[in-house]
VEXVEXKE-952304 format. One record per residue: x, y, z of N, C-alpha, C, CB in turn. Coordinates in steps of 0.05 Angstrom, whole numbers, plus 5000, padded with zeros to 4 digits. Atoms other than C-alpha are relative to their C-alpha. Last residue first. Glycine has a CB too. Layout:
XYZXYZXYZXYZ...
REM end
This chain:
497250024990590867232503501750214988501249734995498049995022583467412493502849995012499750254982499150285005579067202552502049984977497549834993498850134977578567912580501149724993498049985023497449874995577368252513501549855023499650305007498250085022571867752496502850125004498850084973499350284994568767852565501849904978497449835002498150004978568868602553501049725007498850145025497449905012565468522485502250015022499650284988498750205018559968072516502750104990498249954976501650045024558368532574501649834981499250284987498949925026562068432640497949964978502649844993499250225017557968382703501150114974497649814995502350135013558069012745501049764985498550194981499450275008562569442788497449884989501149835025502250155011562870182805501049724993498950144975501949805010567070702841497549854990501250184979501650105022571370232883497850204993498749725006502649884997576470592926498449924975500150315003501650015024582670152932497350125006499749714988502750084996587670322986498450024974498650175022500150295004595170352981497249885005502149865018497650124988595271112972499949704993500150055031499749794980588071262948502349895018497450065017498150054977587870862884500050245018502949944989497749824997581770932840501749915023499050305003499149924974576570422817502250214998501149765016498749745003572270172760500850095028498050224987499949824977570569432761501550264993501549855024498749765010568268952706499950205023498750124974500749734991566368272732501850214988500350015030498349815014566067562703499250295007499849964968501549785013562967112755501950194988498250145021499750005029567166492768498550214986499249744990502150175012564766352839500150004970497350105009499550284992571366622868498049814988500049985030500350044971570267262828500649715006497150075009502150194991573067362759499949985030500549734987499250244987576867922725497749835009501850065024501650215011576968572686500949745013500349984968499150274994579569172723498049804989500449975031502050205008578869882697501249735005499150044971499050255011582970432731497649814994502049865019501650244996581271152744501449764986497250044988498850164979586371712753498549745004500150155026499849884974584772062688501449825020497250075011498549755002586171822618500350155026498650194980501449815017583971122637501750254998497150065010500249744987588570582664498650194980502850115007499549785018587469862644499750265015498149994975500249744988588069222685500650214979501850035025498849805018586868512662499450275012498949984971501849785005585867942710501450194981499150145027499149775016589067262717497850214998500949914972498849995027589267262775499049754984503050015001500450245016584267242832501250044972497049944997498150214990586267732887499849744984499549955029497349884998583168372859502149795008499950225020498849985027577067972837502850115001498250184982498850255008575467772909501550024973497949784998497350004989574168502928501549744991500050015030498449815016568068522882502949995009498950295002499650125026565167902915501750174982497249944986498150234997566268192984500649874973498949805020497349894999562968852964502049785002500350205023499349914973556668462946502950124998500049765020497350054991553668422876500350085030502050154983500050254985546568362850502749915010498949784983498350205012547868902798500149735014502850104997499949975029542569442811501549764986501450264992502649985013540269302881500150004970498550245010502050204992546769032911497450024983499350035028499150275009552069422874497949795006502749945015500550035029547870052884501049734989501550234985502850035005547769962959499349964971498550255010500750274991555269852963497049954995500749965030498850185020556470482921499249715007503150034999501749995024551670892964501049814978499850284989502550154996555170663028498350004974498450135022502049814993562070893004497349855000499950244979502750035012567270353006498250225010498849725009501649784990574770423016497349984986501350284994501949915020578569773008498350225013498149774990502849994992584769623048498350094976499650205024500250014971592269503045497149995010501550235013502549894990592769322972500049965030497649864986500950144976599869232945497550145011502249995022498849924974600469542876498949825023499450295006501749844984598569172812501350065027497249875005
REM end
C-alpha cells in the first residue's frame, strides 16, 4: 500500500459511520495500519480493504486515493463471506 499522509473525511460519511454502523473515523483509520489486511482494487478507482481495528473488529472499507491521502467512502463490519475471505491464507 502507498504511504498515507492524511485521511480525507466528509461530514456525511462520518455521520453515517456512527449512526448506521457504530464506527468512528479513528477506528476505521486504525485498520490501514494494522497488518495483516487484504486490499483489492475495483474496476474503477475504488479500493476495498479488509482488516481489523485495534480492538479486533473485522471491518470492510471502501476508499479512493487522492494523491497520498485516503478518502473513505464507506466502512462497516464484514459479513460472514468477507470474513472468510479475509481469514483465508
